[in-house]
Structure formats: C-alpha cells, structure tokens
C-alpha positions as CSV (number, residue, x, y, z in Angstrom):
1,X,-1.9,5.7,-26.2
2,X,-2.8,2.3,-24.7
3,X,-6.0,2.3,-22.7
4,X,-5.7,1.3,-19.1
5,X,-8.3,-1.5,-18.7
6,X,-10.3,-2.8,-15.8
7,X,-8.6,-6.2,-16.1
8,X,-5.2,-4.5,-15.7
9,X,-6.4,-2.6,-12.7
10,X,-7.7,-5.8,-11.1
11,X,-4.4,-7.5,-11.7
12,X,-2.4,-4.7,-10.0
13,X,-4.8,-4.8,-7.0
14,X,-4.5,-8.5,-6.7
15,X,-0.7,-8.4,-7.0
16,X,-0.4,-5.6,-4.4
17,X,-1.8,-7.7,-1.5
18,X,0.8,-10.3,-2.2
19,X,3.7,-8.1,-3.1
20,X,6.8,-8.8,-1.0
21,X,7.6,-5.1,-0.8
22,X,4.2,-4.2,0.5
23,X,4.2,-7.1,3.0
24,X,7.7,-6.1,4.2
25,X,6.5,-2.6,4.9
26,X,3.6,-4.0,7.0
27,X,6.1,-6.1,9.0
28,X,8.0,-2.9,9.6
29,X,4.8,-1.1,10.5
30,X,4.1,-3.8,13.1
31,X,7.5,-3.2,14.7
32,X,7.0,0.6,14.6
33,X,3.7,0.3,16.4
34,X,4.5,-2.5,18.8
35,X,3.7,-0.2,21.8
36,X,0.2,0.3,20.4
37,X,-2.3,-2.1,18.9
38,X,-1.2,-4.3,16.0
39,X,-0.9,-2.5,12.7
40,X,0.9,-5.2,10.8
41,X,-0.1,-7.3,7.8
42,X,-2.7,-9.2,9.8
43,X,-4.5,-6.0,10.5
44,X,-4.4,-5.1,6.8
45,X,-5.7,-8.5,5.9
46,X,-8.5,-8.3,8.5
47,X,-9.6,-4.8,7.2
48,X,-9.5,-6.1,3.6
49,X,-11.7,-9.1,4.5
50,X,-14.2,-7.1,6.5
51,X,-14.4,-4.3,3.9
52,X,-15.0,-6.6,1.0
53,X,-17.6,-8.6,3.0
54,X,-19.5,-5.4,3.8
55,X,-19.3,-4.3,0.2
56,X,-20.8,-7.6,-0.9
57,X,-23.6,-7.4,1.6
58,X,-24.5,-3.9,0.6
59,X,-24.3,-4.8,-3.1
60,X,-26.7,-7.7,-2.6
61,X,-29.3,-5.3,-1.1
62,X,-28.7,-2.5,-3.6
63,X,-27.7,-3.8,-7.1
64,X,-25.1,-1.5,-8.7
65,X,-24.1,-0.1,-5.3
66,X,-20.5,-0.1,-6.4
67,X,-19.0,0.2,-9.9
68,X,-16.7,-2.5,-11.0
69,X,-13.7,-0.2,-10.6
70,X,-14.7,0.6,-7.1
71,X,-15.4,-3.0,-6.1
72,X,-12.5,-4.7,-7.9
73,X,-9.7,-2.1,-7.9
74,X,-10.1,0.9,-5.7
75,X,-11.6,-0.7,-2.6
76,X,-9.1,-3.6,-2.2
77,X,-6.2,-1.2,-2.7
78,X,-7.5,1.2,-0.1
79,X,-8.4,-1.5,2.4
80,X,-5.1,-3.3,2.2
81,X,-2.9,-0.3,1.8
82,X,-4.5,2.1,4.4
83,X,-1.9,1.7,7.2
84,X,1.3,1.1,5.3
85,X,2.5,4.6,6.2
86,X,3.1,3.3,9.7
87,X,6.3,1.8,8.4
88,X,7.7,5.3,8.4
89,X,5.7,7.4,10.9
90,X,2.7,6.8,13.1
91,X,1.2,10.4,13.4
92,X,1.5,11.0,9.7
93,X,0.8,7.5,8.5
94,X,-2.3,8.5,6.5
95,X,-0.5,11.1,4.4
96,X,2.6,8.9,4.0
97,X,0.5,5.9,3.2
98,X,-1.3,7.7,0.4
99,X,2.0,8.8,-1.0
100,X,3.5,5.3,-0.8
101,X,0.6,3.6,-2.4
102,X,0.3,6.3,-5.0
103,X,3.9,5.8,-6.1
104,X,3.5,2.1,-6.0
105,X,0.5,2.2,-8.3
106,X,2.2,4.8,-10.6
107,X,5.3,2.5,-10.9
108,X,2.9,-0.3,-11.9
109,X,1.6,1.9,-14.7
110,X,-1.7,2.9,-13.2
111,X,-2.7,6.4,-14.4
112,X,-3.6,9.2,-12.0
113,X,-7.3,9.0,-12.8
114,X,-7.4,5.6,-11.2
115,X,-5.0,6.2,-8.3
116,X,-6.9,9.2,-6.9
117,X,-9.8,7.3,-5.4
118,X,-7.9,4.8,-3.3
119,X,-5.2,7.3,-2.3
120,X,-7.9,9.8,-1.2
121,X,-9.5,7.2,1.0
122,X,-6.1,6.3,2.6
123,X,-5.2,10.0,3.1
124,X,-8.5,10.7,4.9
125,X,-9.2,7.5,6.9
126,X,-8.2,8.9,10.3
127,X,-11.1,9.9,12.6
128,X,-9.9,13.6,12.7
129,X,-10.2,13.8,9.0
130,X,-13.6,12.0,8.9
131,X,-15.0,14.4,11.4
132,X,-13.7,17.5,9.6
133,X,-14.7,16.7,6.0
134,X,-17.8,15.6,4.2
135,X,-17.8,12.1,2.8
136,X,-17.8,12.0,-0.9
137,X,-16.7,8.5,-1.8
138,X,-18.1,5.0,-1.1
139,X,-14.6,3.6,-1.1
140,X,-13.6,6.0,1.6
141,X,-16.7,5.3,3.7
142,X,-16.2,1.5,3.4
143,X,-12.5,1.8,4.4
144,X,-13.5,3.9,7.5
145,X,-16.1,1.3,8.6
146,X,-13.8,-1.7,8.1
147,X,-10.8,0.0,9.8
148,X,-12.7,1.3,12.8
149,X,-14.7,-1.8,13.4
150,X,-11.8,-4.2,13.3
151,X,-10.7,-4.5,16.9
152,X,-10.5,-7.3,19.4
153,X,-8.1,-8.8,22.0
154,X,-5.7,-10.2,19.3
155,X,-4.7,-6.6,18.4
156,X,-3.2,-6.2,21.8
157,X,0.4,-7.5,21.6
158,X,3.7,-7.7,23.5
159,X,3.9,-7.1,27.2
160,X,0.4,-5.5,27.3
161,X,-1.2,-8.7,26.1
162,X,0.7,-10.8,28.6
163,X,-0.1,-8.5,31.4
164,X,-3.8,-8.2,30.6
165,X,-4.2,-11.9,30.3
166,X,-2.5,-12.3,33.7
167,X,-4.7,-9.7,35.3
168,X,-7.8,-11.1,33.6
169,X,-7.1,-14.4,35.1
170,X,-7.1,-12.9,38.5
171,X,-10.2,-10.8,37.7
172,X,-8.6,-7.4,38.4
173,X,-8.2,-6.0,34.8
174,X,-11.5,-4.1,35.1
175,X,-10.1,-2.0,37.9
176,X,-7.4,-0.5,35.7
177,X,-9.7,1.9,33.8
178,X,-9.6,4.8,36.3
179,X,-5.9,4.6,36.6
180,X,-5.0,4.3,32.9
181,X,-4.0,6.9,30.3
182,X,-5.8,7.0,26.9
183,X,-3.2,4.8,25.3
184,X,-3.6,2.0,27.8
185,X,-7.4,2.5,27.8
186,X,-7.3,1.8,24.1
187,X,-5.6,-1.5,24.8
188,X,-8.1,-2.3,27.6
189,X,-11.0,-1.6,25.2
190,X,-9.6,-3.9,22.5
191,X,-8.8,-6.6,25.0
192,X,-12.4,-6.4,26.2
193,X,-13.7,-7.3,22.8
194,X,-13.6,-11.0,22.3
195,X,-15.0,-10.8,18.7
196,X,-16.6,-8.3,16.4
197,X,-18.5,-8.4,13.2
198,X,-20.5,-6.1,10.9
199,X,-24.0,-7.0,9.7
200,X,-26.5,-5.1,7.5
201,X,-30.0,-5.0,8.8
202,X,-32.5,-3.6,6.2
203,X,-35.3,-3.8,8.8
204,X,-33.7,-1.4,11.3
205,X,-34.5,2.0,9.8
206,X,-35.6,5.1,11.8
207,X,-37.1,6.7,8.7
208,X,-37.8,6.1,5.0
209,X,-34.7,8.0,4.0
210,X,-32.5,5.2,5.3
211,X,-32.1,1.8,3.8
212,X,-31.6,0.2,7.2
213,X,-28.7,-0.1,9.7
214,X,-25.1,-1.2,9.6
215,X,-24.5,-2.9,12.9
216,X,-21.3,-3.5,14.7
217,X,-21.8,-6.5,16.9
218,X,-19.3,-7.1,19.7
219,X,-18.9,-9.9,22.2
220,X,-17.5,-8.4,25.4
221,X,-15.6,-9.8,28.3
222,X,-17.2,-7.8,31.1
223,X,-14.5,-8.9,33.5
224,X,-12.2,-6.6,31.5
225,X,-14.5,-3.8,30.3
226,X,-18.1,-2.8,29.4
227,X,-19.5,-1.0,26.4
228,X,-19.7,2.1,28.6
229,X,-16.0,1.8,29.3
230,X,-15.1,1.4,25.6
231,X,-17.3,4.4,24.6
232,X,-15.5,6.5,27.1
233,X,-12.1,6.0,25.3
234,X,-11.4,9.0,23.1
235,X,-10.2,6.9,20.2
236,X,-13.3,4.7,20.2
237,X,-15.6,7.6,20.7
238,X,-14.2,9.4,17.6
239,X,-14.0,6.2,15.6
240,X,-17.6,5.3,16.1
241,X,-18.6,8.9,15.3
242,X,-16.7,8.5,12.1
243,X,-18.5,5.2,11.4
244,X,-21.8,7.0,11.9
245,X,-21.0,9.7,9.4
246,X,-19.6,7.1,6.9
247,X,-22.7,5.0,7.3
248,X,-25.1,7.9,6.7
249,X,-23.3,8.7,3.5
250,X,-23.9,5.2,2.4
251,X,-27.7,5.6,3.1
252,X,-27.8,3.7,6.4
253,X,-27.7,4.4,10.2
254,X,-24.9,3.0,12.4
255,X,-25.7,0.8,15.4
256,X,-23.5,-0.9,18.1
257,X,-24.8,-4.1,19.5
258,X,-23.5,-5.6,22.7
259,X,-25.0,-8.4,24.7
260,X,-28.0,-8.4,22.4
261,X,-28.8,-4.7,22.9
262,X,-28.5,-2.2,20.1
263,X,-27.3,1.3,20.8
264,X,-27.7,4.3,18.5
265,X,-26.3,7.8,18.8
266,X,-28.7,10.5,20.0
267,X,-28.0,14.1,19.1
268,X,-30.6,15.3,21.5
269,X,-29.1,13.4,24.4
270,X,-25.5,13.7,23.1
271,X,-24.9,10.0,23.9
272,X,-25.4,6.4,22.9
273,X,-28.9,5.2,23.8
274,X,-30.9,2.0,23.7
275,X,-34.4,1.8,22.2
276,X,-35.6,2.4,25.7
277,X,-33.6,5.6,25.7
278,X,-31.1,4.5,28.4
279,X,-28.1,6.7,28.0
280,X,-24.6,5.3,27.6
281,X,-22.0,8.0,28.4
282,X,-19.9,9.0,25.4
283,X,-17.0,10.1,27.7
C-alpha cells in the first residue's frame, strides 16, 4: 500500500482553495446567506488568512506549537472549508460542510486518518458546539478564533449595507439598536466594526499558567454602535465566549481591545471588565 505523504497532503490543501468546485459552492453559499452577513468565498479567504497569521505568530513564540500536518494540511483545509455547507443549508452548515469536505478529500485520495482532524474542526466550529464540548484540537481552536474574529462592515451586504450607510450618513443608525431583532443587531454590530485584527501579547498574562493574551483589536464607528452594543448581541456574546474557551485551550487568555482599552471576561462579575473593573454588560 502506498504511503500517503505530507507533500501529497499539502498539495491537496493548496489545490482545494483554488478548486473551481469549491469556489462555486462558496458563490452559492453567498447567495443562500444574502439576507445575513457575507459567507461567500471572501469570508473563507479572510478566515484562512487570519487563521494562518495567528498560527504563525503563536509558532514564533512557541517553537513546535503545531506539527507540519496541522500547519500545512489540516489547518488550511479547515479554515477555508468551514462554511461551505451554507451552499446547501444554513442551520446545518457545520455538519453538511464536514461531510462535503470529507468527501472531497476522500475523492482526492486522502485517507481517513488525515481527514478526521479538519472535518472535526468544521463540524464543531459553531458557538453552540464550542460551548458544549471540551476543546481537544489546536486546529479546531484556531478555526474558531479566526472565524469568530473576522467581522467588519464589509460583511454586511445588499439592502442592509445600503440602508446602514444611508442612516450612518445622517447619524441615526445608532438609534436602531433598541428596535432591532437579533438578526439586524448582528448586521449593526458588524457595520460598527471598521476593522479588526488579532495580536498575540506575551506580556499580558494574569498568571504563570498562561503564555499571554490573544487580543481581538477592533476599530469602532461609535456613531453606529459601541462595544457595549456589540457584546449585547447574542451571536457576538456566544462567539466571544467560544473564543475565550479556544484561547484557554491554546494556553492563553482572550481579550477584546476597543479604543485602546482592553476588556477581559470576569466570572465573578459575569461580564466583560476593564483593568479598572468597569463592567461591560454581556447582554
């Protein structure tokens, strides 16, 4: 029996992110989710880029942080393939995506021992799964961080983007929060974020058991929404809770930084707090 090599795995991973079939499924996913935030190929590309950058940063601080298989094969497959199931069904996109990518890899000749890791990460990347299971994979944790931390105004598309831009011009977008349902609040939250990035700060550690902090830095348009508004949205609240769990599994703590102030989750106060212990409501 021919041994499946790392080089073969890297080739399949590299081909997957350019495969016309995979890209066509993401174009369909964008159409299927047009009433929500963008889940097309650009989102997949953004998650891939962010996840690989985070993996590189962590590997520079901790040599051997990822194996070659994790870094070169499993991680890019999971990052790029995580939302492909939205081409078929939104609520079940995690399960369907894992099945679609699993079949794709199998058809390319990748054995089950190498498909399990990326498919497990895809199957469990939704917040509901992250909050009900214990993290047991670095690939999974990195996917969750990259997926949940990618979000800004460009993900709001269609009529919502046009409307919010118009309302923002007149300075009234911030008044929509109390009248909006969770779906529209999600769009408001994304539209409030002008840019977002993840940095690793080895000097921000609350105790010796942590290597430092993984920090989501956001630049906000306060004429649309504040960090308090964003943290009050159910999706973002659960997403950031998932990020905190994923980050702890990797040996770090999770922070959110807005307007130069860092917030961390306090179990005692059941809310996001500043170093001065000023509570930010979770919602």
